MMTF fields as JSON, N, C-alpha, C and O atoms, coordinates in Angstrom:
{
  "mmtfVersion": "1.0.0",
  "mmtfProducer": "UNKNOWN",
  "numBonds": 267,
  "numAtoms": 268,
  "numGroups": 67,
  "numChains": 1,
  "numModels": 1,
  "chainsPerModel": [1],
  "groupsPerChain": [67],
  "chainIdList": ["A"],
  "bondAtomList": [4, 2, 8, 6, 12, 10, 16, 14, 20, 18, 24, 22, 28, 26, 32, 30, 36, 34, 40, 38, 44, 42, 48, 46, 52, 50, 56, 54, 60, 58, 64, 62, 68, 66, 72, 70, 76, 74, 80, 78, 84, 82, 88, 86, 92, 90, 96, 94, 100, 98, 104, 102, 108, 106, 112, 110, 116, 114, 120, 118, 124, 122, 128, 126, 132, 130, 136, 134, 140, 138, 144, 142, 148, 146, 152, 150, 156, 154, 160, 158, 164, 162, 168, 166, 172, 170, 176, 174, 180, 178, 184, 182, 188, 186, 192, 190, 196, 194, 200, 198, 204, 202, 208, 206, 212, 210, 216, 214, 220, 218, 224, 222, 228, 226, 232, 230, 236, 234, 240, 238, 244, 242, 248, 246, 252, 250, 256, 254, 260, 258, 264, 262],
  "bondOrderList": [1, 1, 1, 1, 1, 1, 1, 1, 1, 1, 1, 1, 1, 1, 1, 1, 1, 1, 1, 1, 1, 1, 1, 1, 1, 1, 1, 1, 1, 1, 1, 1, 1, 1, 1, 1, 1, 1, 1, 1, 1, 1, 1, 1, 1, 1, 1, 1, 1, 1, 1, 1, 1, 1, 1, 1, 1, 1, 1, 1, 1, 1, 1, 1, 1, 1],
  "groupList": [{"groupName": "MET", "atomNameList": ["N", "CA", "C", "O"], "elementList": ["N", "C", "C", "O"], "formalChargeList": [0, 0, 0, 0], "bondAtomList": [1, 0, 2, 1, 3, 2], "bondOrderList": [1, 1, 2], "singleLetterCode": "M", "chemCompType": "L-PEPTIDE LINKING"}, {"groupName": "LYS", "atomNameList": ["N", "CA", "C", "O"], "elementList": ["N", "C", "C", "O"], "formalChargeList": [0, 0, 0, 0], "bondAtomList": [1, 0, 2, 1, 3, 2], "bondOrderList": [1, 1, 2], "singleLetterCode": "K", "chemCompType": "L-PEPTIDE LINKING"}, {"groupName": "ILE", "atomNameList": ["N", "CA", "C", "O"], "elementList": ["N", "C", "C", "O"], "formalChargeList": [0, 0, 0, 0], "bondAtomList": [1, 0, 2, 1, 3, 2], "bondOrderList": [1, 1, 2], "singleLetterCode": "I", "chemCompType": "L-PEPTIDE LINKING"}, {"groupName": "PHE", "atomNameList": ["N", "CA", "C", "O"], "elementList": ["N", "C", "C", "O"], "formalChargeList": [0, 0, 0, 0], "bondAtomList": [1, 0, 2, 1, 3, 2], "bondOrderList": [1, 1, 2], "singleLetterCode": "F", "chemCompType": "L-PEPTIDE LINKING"}, {"groupName": "ALA", "atomNameList": ["N", "CA", "C", "O"], "elementList": ["N", "C", "C", "O"], "formalChargeList": [0, 0, 0, 0], "bondAtomList": [1, 0, 2, 1, 3, 2], "bondOrderList": [1, 1, 2], "singleLetterCode": "A", "chemCompType": "L-PEPTIDE LINKING"}, {"groupName": "GLU", "atomNameList": ["N", "CA", "C", "O"], "elementList": ["N", "C", "C", "O"], "formalChargeList": [0, 0, 0, 0], "bondAtomList": [1, 0, 2, 1, 3, 2], "bondOrderList": [1, 1, 2], "singleLetterCode": "E", "chemCompType": "L-PEPTIDE LINKING"}, {"groupName": "ARG", "atomNameList": ["N", "CA", "C", "O"], "elementList": ["N", "C", "C", "O"], "formalChargeList": [0, 0, 0, 0], "bondAtomList": [1, 0, 2, 1, 3, 2], "bondOrderList": [1, 1, 2], "singleLetterCode": "R", "chemCompType": "L-PEPTIDE LINKING"}, {"groupName": "LEU", "atomNameList": ["N", "CA", "C", "O"], "elementList": ["N", "C", "C", "O"], "formalChargeList": [0, 0, 0, 0], "bondAtomList": [1, 0, 2, 1, 3, 2], "bondOrderList": [1, 1, 2], "singleLetterCode": "L", "chemCompType": "L-PEPTIDE LINKING"}, {"groupName": "ASN", "atomNameList": ["N", "CA", "C", "O"], "elementList": ["N", "C", "C", "O"], "formalChargeList": [0, 0, 0, 0], "bondAtomList": [1, 0, 2, 1, 3, 2], "bondOrderList": [1, 1, 2], "singleLetterCode": "N", "chemCompType": "L-PEPTIDE LINKING"}, {"groupName": "SER", "atomNameList": ["N", "CA", "C", "O"], "elementList": ["N", "C", "C", "O"], "formalChargeList": [0, 0, 0, 0], "bondAtomList": [1, 0, 2, 1, 3, 2], "bondOrderList": [1, 1, 2], "singleLetterCode": "S", "chemCompType": "L-PEPTIDE LINKING"}, {"groupName": "GLN", "atomNameList": ["N", "CA", "C", "O"], "elementList": ["N", "C", "C", "O"], "formalChargeList": [0, 0, 0, 0], "bondAtomList": [1, 0, 2, 1, 3, 2], "bondOrderList": [1, 1, 2], "singleLetterCode": "Q", "chemCompType": "L-PEPTIDE LINKING"}, {"groupName": "ASP", "atomNameList": ["N", "CA", "C", "O"], "elementList": ["N", "C", "C", "O"], "formalChargeList": [0, 0, 0, 0], "bondAtomList": [1, 0, 2, 1, 3, 2], "bondOrderList": [1, 1, 2], "singleLetterCode": "D", "chemCompType": "L-PEPTIDE LINKING"}, {"groupName": "THR", "atomNameList": ["N", "CA", "C", "O"], "elementList": ["N", "C", "C", "O"], "formalChargeList": [0, 0, 0, 0], "bondAtomList": [1, 0, 2, 1, 3, 2], "bondOrderList": [1, 1, 2], "singleLetterCode": "T", "chemCompType": "L-PEPTIDE LINKING"}, {"groupName": "GLY", "atomNameList": ["N", "CA", "C", "O"], "elementList": ["N", "C", "C", "O"], "formalChargeList": [0, 0, 0, 0], "bondAtomList": [1, 0, 2, 1, 3, 2], "bondOrderList": [1, 1, 2], "singleLetterCode": "G", "chemCompType": "PEPTIDE LINKING"}, {"groupName": "TYR", "atomNameList": ["N", "CA", "C", "O"], "elementList": ["N", "C", "C", "O"], "formalChargeList": [0, 0, 0, 0], "bondAtomList": [1, 0, 2, 1, 3, 2], "bondOrderList": [1, 1, 2], "singleLetterCode": "Y", "chemCompType": "L-PEPTIDE LINKING"}, {"groupName": "TRP", "atomNameList": ["N", "CA", "C", "O"], "elementList": ["N", "C", "C", "O"], "formalChargeList": [0, 0, 0, 0], "bondAtomList": [1, 0, 2, 1, 3, 2], "bondOrderList": [1, 1, 2], "singleLetterCode": "W", "chemCompType": "L-PEPTIDE LINKING"}, {"groupName": "VAL", "atomNameList": ["N", "CA", "C", "O"], "elementList": ["N", "C", "C", "O"], "formalChargeList": [0, 0, 0, 0], "bondAtomList": [1, 0, 2, 1, 3, 2], "bondOrderList": [1, 1, 2], "singleLetterCode": "V", "chemCompType": "L-PEPTIDE LINKING"}, {"groupName": "PRO", "atomNameList": ["N", "CA", "C", "O"], "elementList": ["N", "C", "C", "O"], "formalChargeList": [0, 0, 0, 0], "bondAtomList": [1, 0, 2, 1, 3, 2], "bondOrderList": [1, 1, 2], "singleLetterCode": "P", "chemCompType": "L-PEPTIDE LINKING"}],
  "groupTypeList": [0, 1, 2, 3, 4, 5, 6, 7, 1, 5, 7, 6, 2, 0, 1, 8, 7, 9, 10, 6, 11, 7, 4, 1, 5, 12, 13, 3, 12, 10, 4, 4, 2, 4, 14, 15, 5, 8, 4, 12, 6, 16, 17, 4, 4, 12, 4, 16, 16, 16, 3, 4, 1, 14, 3, 13, 16, 12, 4, 11, 14, 7, 7, 13, 7, 5, 11],
  "groupIdList": [1, 2, 3, 4, 5, 6, 7, 8, 9, 10, 11, 12, 13, 14, 15, 16, 17, 18, 19, 20, 21, 22, 23, 24, 25, 26, 27, 28, 29, 30, 31, 32, 33, 34, 35, 36, 37, 38, 39, 40, 41, 42, 43, 44, 45, 46, 47, 48, 49, 50, 51, 52, 53, 54, 55, 56, 57, 58, 59, 60, 61, 62, 63, 64, 65, 66, 67],
  "secStructList": [7, 2, 2, 2, 2, 2, 2, 2, 2, 2, 2, 2, 2, 2, 6, 6, 7, 7, 2, 2, 2, 2, 2, 2, 2, 2, 6, 7, 7, 2, 2, 2, 2, 2, 2, 2, 2, 6, 6, 1, 1, 7, 7, 7, 2, 2, 2, 2, 2, 2, 2, 2, 2, 2, 2, 6, 7, 7, 2, 2, 2, 2, 6, 6, 1, 7, 7],
  "xCoordList": [-5.598, -4.914, -3.688, -2.926, -3.513, -2.372, -2.424, -1.396, -3.609, -3.725, -3.363, -2.732, -3.756, -3.377, -1.862, -1.28, -1.228, 0.235, 0.901, 1.835, 0.421, 1.003, 0.82, 1.744, -0.384, -0.671, 0.055, 0.526, 0.144, 0.875, 2.334, 2.889, 2.941, 4.346, 4.518, 5.453, 3.624, 3.694, 3.598, 4.383, 2.652, 2.484, 3.695, 4.131, 4.23, 5.415, 6.595, 7.298, 6.811, 7.929, 7.732, 8.689, 6.486, 6.2, 6.547, 6.918, 6.428, 6.792, 8.262, 8.733, 8.975, 10.4, 10.678, 11.591, 9.871, 10.011, 10.49, 10.112, 11.31, 11.646, 10.523, 9.674, 10.532, 9.544, 9.718, 8.738, 10.937, 11.225, 10.666, 10.074, 10.857, 10.338, 8.818, 8.249, 8.163, 6.708, 6.228, 5.206, 6.955, 6.602, 6.635, 5.72, 7.669, 7.779, 6.653, 6.117, 6.297, 5.251, 3.855, 3.012, 3.618, 2.267, 2.087, 0.957, 3.178, 3.066, 3.04, 2.841, 3.239, 3.317, 4.777, 5.672, 5.019, 6.396, 6.83, 6.004, 8.134, 8.672, 8.319, 8.046, 8.324, 7.987, 6.544, 6.273, 5.62, 4.218, 4.076, 3.354, 4.75, 4.678, 5.262, 4.723, 6.34, 6.929, 5.95, 5.801, 5.29, 4.3, 3.181, 2.766, 2.694, 1.598, 2.042, 1.294, 3.233, 3.719, 4.021, 3.971, 4.325, 4.58, 3.326, 3.372, 2.212, 0.914, 0.955, 0.264, 1.765, 1.808, 0.873, 0.568, 0.418, -0.569, -1.569, -1.266, -2.762, -3.841, -3.901, -3.924, -3.928, -3.991, -5.381, -6.383, -5.421, -6.698, -7.317, -6.624, -8.595, -9.297, -8.7, -8.617, -8.29, -7.708, -6.424, -6.158, -5.635, -4.403, -4.728, -4.062, -5.737, -6.14, -6.548, -6.185, -7.296, -7.732, -6.534, -6.473, -5.594, -4.399, -3.643, -3.243, -3.443, -2.712, -3.489, -2.9, -4.797, -5.618, -5.479, -5.294, -5.568, -5.427, -4.012, -3.833, -3.027, -1.637, -1.31, -0.667, -1.754, -1.424, -2.45, -2.242, -3.555, -4.568, -5.335, -5.695, -5.585, -6.373, -7.526, -7.59, -8.425, -9.531, -9.144, -8.254, -9.833, -9.64, -10.034, -9.404, -11.072, -11.49, -10.372, -10.183, -9.628, -8.501, -7.452, -6.976, -7.09, -6.074, -6.481, -5.643, -7.767, -8.259, -8.582, -8.986, -8.408, -8.646, -10.103, -10.476, -10.941, -12.364, -12.652, -13.728, -11.697, -11.788, -10.383, -9.387, -10.333, -9.036, -8.761, -7.715],
  "yCoordList": [-10.435, -9.267, -8.939, -8.026, -9.69, -9.427, -8.008, -7.338, -7.557, -6.211, -5.148, -4.146, -5.358, -4.419, -4.363, -3.281, -5.516, -5.59, -4.815, -4.047, -5.018, -4.351, -2.84, -2.076, -2.424, -0.991, -0.289, 0.837, -0.936, -0.341, -0.119, 0.956, -1.127, -1.013, 0.053, 0.852, 0.063, 1.036, 2.465, 3.33, 2.712, 4.042, 4.441, 5.591, 3.5, 3.775, 4.169, 5.136, 3.431, 3.705, 5.038, 5.784, 5.334, 6.611, 7.799, 8.862, 7.624, 8.683, 8.601, 9.366, 7.66, 7.484, 7.207, 7.78, 6.316, 5.951, 4.514, 3.65, 4.269, 2.888, 2.361, 3.121, 1.078, 0.51, 1.124, 1.406, 1.323, 1.928, 3.353, 3.74, 4.13, 5.499, 5.503, 6.285, 4.623, 4.549, 4.128, 4.613, 3.242, 2.805, 3.987, 4.158, 4.789, 5.959, 6.951, 7.541, 7.134, 8.089, 7.656, 8.496, 6.354, 5.851, 5.207, 4.952, 4.942, 4.349, 2.833, 2.229, 2.218, 0.758, 0.336, 1.176, -0.932, -1.418, -1.709, -1.941, -1.691, -2.036, -3.483, -3.813, -4.333, -5.747, -5.895, -6.691, -5.139, -5.214, -4.781, -5.416, -3.719, -3.245, -4.29, -4.511, -4.924, -5.985, -7.148, -7.678, -7.543, -8.623, -8.253, -9.066, -7.014, -6.587, -6.486, -6.868, -5.985, -5.863, -7.222, -7.368, -8.192, -9.545, -10.406, -11.585, -9.82, -10.499, -11.75, -12.73, -11.716, -12.855, -12.668, -13.619, -11.43, -11.127, -10.124, -9.341, -10.17, -9.278, -8.097, -8.304, -6.869, -5.717, -5.573, -5.969, -5.005, -4.672, -3.49, -2.751, -3.33, -2.23, -0.883, 0.027, -0.753, 0.514, 0.834, 1.998, -0.173, 0.043, 0.52, 1.413, -0.066, 0.342, 1.81, 2.558, 2.225, 3.617, 4.547, 5.606, 4.164, 4.991, 5.186, 6.304, 4.103, 4.216, 5.018, 5.791, 4.843, 5.609, 7.104, 7.892, 7.484, 8.906, 9.402, 10.493, 8.622, 9.026, 9.256, 10.246, 8.341, 8.436, 9.228, 9.472, 9.632, 10.411, 9.616, 10.134, 8.352, 7.483, 6.919, 7.125, 6.217, 5.611, 4.209, 3.565, 3.767, 2.398, 1.424, 0.379, 1.764, 0.904, 0.739, -0.349, 1.814, 1.716, 0.762, -0.121, 0.933, 0.071, -1.396, -2.282, -1.638, -3.018, -3.588, -4.745, -2.788, -3.279, -3.284, -3.963, -2.525, -2.469, -1.4, -1.382, -0.51, 0.503, 0.814, 0.551, 1.381, 1.752, 3.216, 3.694],
  "zCoordList": [-3.581, -3.078, -3.922, -3.605, -4.989, -5.863, -6.434, -6.533, -6.805, -7.382, -6.342, -6.679, -5.076, -4.022, -3.909, -3.829, -3.901, -3.785, -4.914, -4.683, -6.128, -7.289, -7.221, -7.498, -6.848, -6.827, -5.681, -5.842, -4.545, -3.427, -3.813, -3.582, -4.394, -4.795, -5.875, -5.82, -6.845, -7.93, -7.39, -7.781, -6.505, -5.933, -5.09, -5.13, -4.336, -3.513, -4.393, -4.098, -5.46, -6.364, -7.084, -7.295, -7.459, -8.124, -7.233, -7.732, -5.918, -4.968, -4.564, -3.723, -5.179, -4.914, -3.434, -2.839, -2.857, -1.455, -1.323, -2.114, -0.335, 0.015, 0.904, 1.369, 1.126, 2.047, 3.43, 4.119, 3.821, 5.139, 5.211, 6.218, 4.141, 4.111, 4.227, 4.988, 3.465, 3.498, 4.886, 5.371, 5.506, 6.859, 7.823, 8.629, 7.744, 8.617, 8.366, 9.304, 7.108, 6.735, 7.185, 7.5, 7.212, 7.468, 8.838, 9.255, 9.537, 10.859, 10.882, 11.936, 9.736, 9.667, 9.74, 9.644, 9.905, 9.897, 8.464, 7.581, 8.257, 6.937, 6.608, 5.454, 7.61, 7.392, 6.911, 6.011, 7.498, 7.073, 5.625, 4.857, 5.248, 3.866, 2.923, 1.838, 3.315, 2.489, 2.325, 1.224, 3.396, 3.311, 2.348, 1.523, 2.46, 1.594, 0.141, -0.759, -0.099, -1.478, -2.1, -3.321, -1.29, -1.789, -1.775, -2.126, -1.371, -1.31, -0.438, -0.717, 0.615, 1.526, 2.709, 3.429, 2.905, 3.942, 3.392, 2.493, 3.955, 3.538, 4.512, 5.726, 4.0, 4.902, 5.518, 4.923, 6.704, 7.332, 6.583, 5.884, 6.735, 6.078, 6.475, 5.65, 7.716, 8.167, 7.412, 7.115, 7.1, 6.339, 4.927, 4.403, 4.318, 2.973, 2.977, 2.069, 3.988, 4.092, 4.271, 3.645, 5.109, 5.33, 4.021, 3.696, 3.267, 2.001, 0.968, 0.212, 0.927, -0.012, 0.255, -0.672, 1.512, 1.865, 1.583, 1.043, 1.939, 1.756, 0.279, -0.071, -0.581, -2.004, -2.809, -3.997, -2.18, -2.889, -3.92, -4.978, -3.609, -4.483, -3.659, -2.447, -4.313, -3.581, -3.106, -3.66, -2.078, -1.601, -2.709, -2.873, -3.468, -4.583, -5.6, -6.143, -5.862, -6.784, -6.224, -6.936, -4.959, -4.355, -4.375, -4.538, -4.209, -4.166, -5.545, -5.659, -6.583, -7.935, -8.347, -9.303, -7.627, -7.963, -8.998, -9.597, -9.212, -10.263, -10.763, -10.089, -11.961, -12.548, -12.404, -12.843]
}
């Protein structure tokens, strides 16, 4: 899940959002986003879908299955 962590953080920074801002936008907690960005927890499939839609990328991209 390291690639997910890297891509989530990269996309968040590209949108100039803090973890708190992203949490408000997506309905997750700031703590959950921190866990995912630090690769200490694995996101549920529903979270991956929410982020894919929010950032306009595919779930496969977020999971490192495509570039």
